[in-house]
C-alpha positions in Angstrom: -5.0 15.2 -59.0 -1.5 17.2 -59.2 0.8 15.4 -61.4 4.4 16.4 -62.0 7.2 14.8 -64.0 10.8 15.1 -63.0 13.5 13.3 -61.2 12.0 9.9 -60.0 14.7 10.2 -57.0 12.6 13.1 -55.7 9.2 11.7 -56.2 8.9 10.2 -52.6 9.8 13.5 -51.1 7.3 15.4 -53.3 4.6 13.0 -52.0 5.6 13.6 -48.4 5.6 17.3 -48.8 2.2 17.1 -50.4 3.5 18.6 -53.7 1.9 15.8 -55.5 -1.2 13.7 -54.7 0.4 10.4 -55.8 4.0 9.6 -56.9 5.1 6.7 -59.0 8.4 5.9 -57.4 10.8 3.1 -56.2 10.2 2.2 -52.8 13.0 3.5 -50.5 14.6 1.0 -48.0 13.0 3.2 -45.2 9.4 4.2 -46.0 7.9 7.0 -43.8 5.0 5.9 -41.6 3.2 8.9 -43.0 3.0 7.1 -46.6 1.1 4.4 -48.1 2.9 2.3 -50.8 1.4 0.0 -53.5 3.9 -2.0 -55.3 3.4 -2.3 -59.1 6.5 -3.9 -60.7 10.0 -5.1 -59.6 12.6 -3.4 -61.6 16.3 -4.9 -61.7 19.3 -2.6 -61.6 21.8 -3.1 -64.3 25.5 -2.3 -64.6 25.9 -1.0 -68.3 28.9 -0.5 -70.5 29.6 1.0 -73.9 29.7 -1.5 -76.8 32.4 0.7 -78.7 35.1 1.4 -75.9 37.8 -1.1 -76.1 39.7 0.1 -73.0 36.7 -0.3 -70.9 35.5 -3.5 -72.4 39.1 -5.0 -72.0 39.0 -4.2 -68.2 35.5 -5.6 -68.0 36.2 -8.7 -69.7 39.5 -9.6 -67.6 37.8 -12.1 -65.4 37.8 -10.3 -62.1 36.9 -6.9 -62.7 38.9 -4.2 -60.9 36.4 -1.7 -60.2 38.6 0.9 -58.9 40.0 1.2 -62.4 36.6 1.5 -64.0 35.2 5.0 -64.8 31.7 4.9 -63.2 28.9 7.3 -64.1 26.3 7.3 -61.3 23.1 9.2 -60.3 24.0 12.1 -57.7 21.2 10.8 -55.4 18.4 8.3 -55.1 17.9 4.6 -54.6 20.2 3.4 -57.4 23.0 5.4 -55.8 22.4 3.9 -52.4 22.2 0.4 -53.9 25.5 0.8 -56.0 27.4 2.3 -53.0 26.3 -0.7 -50.9 27.4 -3.0 -53.5 31.0 -1.5 -53.5 31.1 -1.2 -49.8 30.3 -4.8 -49.2 33.3 -5.7 -51.5 35.5 -3.0 -49.9 36.0 -1.3 -53.1 36.4 2.4 -53.6 35.0 3.0 -57.3 36.4 5.5 -59.4 33.4 7.9 -60.2 34.1 9.7 -63.4 30.7 11.6 -63.4 27.6 12.1 -61.3 24.2 13.1 -63.1 20.9 13.9 -62.0 18.7 11.4 -64.2 19.2 7.7 -65.4 18.7 8.6 -69.0 21.8 10.9 -68.7 23.7 7.8 -67.5 22.7 5.7 -70.6 23.8 8.4 -73.0 27.2 9.1 -71.3 27.8 5.3 -71.3 26.7 4.8 -74.9 29.2 7.7 -75.9 32.0 5.7 -74.2 32.7 7.7 -71.0 32.2 4.9 -68.5 30.1 2.3 -67.0 26.9 3.2 -65.2 24.1 1.7 -63.2 20.5 2.2 -64.3 17.0 0.7 -63.9 16.3 -2.1 -66.5 12.9 0.0 -67.2 15.0 3.1 -68.2 17.5 0.9 -70.3 14.9 -0.9 -72.3 13.1 2.4 -73.2 16.1 4.3 -74.1 16.9 5.3 -77.7 20.6 4.4 -76.8 19.8 0.9 -75.8 21.7 -0.6 -79.0 24.9 1.2 -78.0 25.2 -0.3 -74.5 25.5 -3.8 -73.2 24.5 -5.1 -69.8 27.5 -6.3 -67.7 26.7 -9.2 -65.4 27.8 -8.7 -61.9 27.7 -11.0 -58.8 26.0 -10.5 -56.5 23.3 -8.7 -58.4 22.0 -5.4 -57.1 18.7 -5.4 -55.2 15.9 -4.6 -57.7 13.4 -1.5 -57.2 10.1 -2.1 -56.0 8.2 0.5 -58.2 4.8 1.4 -57.2 2.2 4.3 -56.0 3.2 6.4 -53.1 0.7 8.6 -51.2 0.5 10.3 -47.9 -1.9 8.2 -45.8 -4.2 11.3 -45.0 -4.6 11.9 -48.7 -6.1 8.3 -49.2 -9.4 10.0 -48.0 -9.6 12.4 -50.8 -12.2 11.1 -53.3 -10.0 11.6 -56.3 -7.0 9.8 -54.7 -9.3 7.1 -53.4 -10.7 6.6 -56.8 -7.2 6.3 -58.4 -6.0 4.1 -55.7 -9.1 1.6 -56.2 -8.7 1.7 -60.0 -4.9 0.9 -59.7 -6.1 -2.3 -57.8 -7.8 -3.4 -61.0 -4.6 -2.8 -63.1 -2.7 -5.2 -60.5 -4.9 -8.1 -60.8 
C-alpha cells in the first residue's frame, strides 16, 4: 500500500490521481463517481478564539458578533474553507481574513498566540498541544461537520491489498 502524510485537504485529489492507494479524508460535498468512500466518523468544525486576547474576546462576547471586525485565520483551501465561506455568505458577511495557512494545526497555533479567530475540525483541536490556550466560540448556525472516511479509486478496490484493507476496515466500523 502507498501511504503518504500531508495536507488532508489534498488527500482526495491524491487518491483520484492514483498517488495513494487509500486516503483518509473528509468527504467533499461533490465526490467523484470514480471514487468509493466509506465513512468512519463525523467531525464537527469549531470556531476557536484565544483565551488571552482581551480585544478579540471583547468583540466575541458583545452579544451579536460583528464578524467583519474579527481577524480570521483560515485554511487556504479545503473543505473547512468551503464551509466557513458558505457560513459567512449565508449571513452576507465579508470576513476580515488576517491570515491563510496550509494546515489546521497552524490555525490552532496562530489562534493560541492571539492573532485571531480560526475554524478547525474538532479532531485537530482535541489533539493539539495548544488546546489549553484556545476556547471554542459557539456560533449559530453551526458549521456542517466533516464526514471523515476512507477514499479509494473504484478500480483500485479490485487490488488484493486494497480489498483486504477495505474488508478489515468494515470490522473496525462495527
